[in-house]
C-alpha positions, 0 to 999 in steps of 0.5 A, a space after each residue: 511574240 512569235 515574231 521573235 525567234 531564237 536559233 542556236 546557229 543564227 546571230 550567235 543564238 541572239 533573239 531575232 525577228 521572224 528568222 531573218 538576221 535582224 537582231 532584236 538588239 539592233 532594233 532596240 539600239 537603233 531606236 535608242 539612237 533616235 531613229 524613228 520606227 518609220 525611218 527603220 521600216 523605210 531602211 529594212 523593207 522586210 521589217 514590219 511595225 509589228 516587228 518593232 513592237 514585238 522587240 519593245 515588249 520583248 525588252 519590257 518583259 525582260 526588264 520586269 525584274 521583281 524587287 526583293 523586300 528586306 
């Protein structure tokens, strides 16, 4: 997870990839729109496959919300 960075003065404090101004949400939304990882890598030459995987893991960890049982 060292590929995901968070700096208060960058991109409004939102999580980014390796200190670049590519936000995690930008990658996730682009993938959700049907753009393939290969297309993303072609469009963003500084992006690496491991960055995309880190974004997916980042989202998965935050979506793992424990259920409260009554």
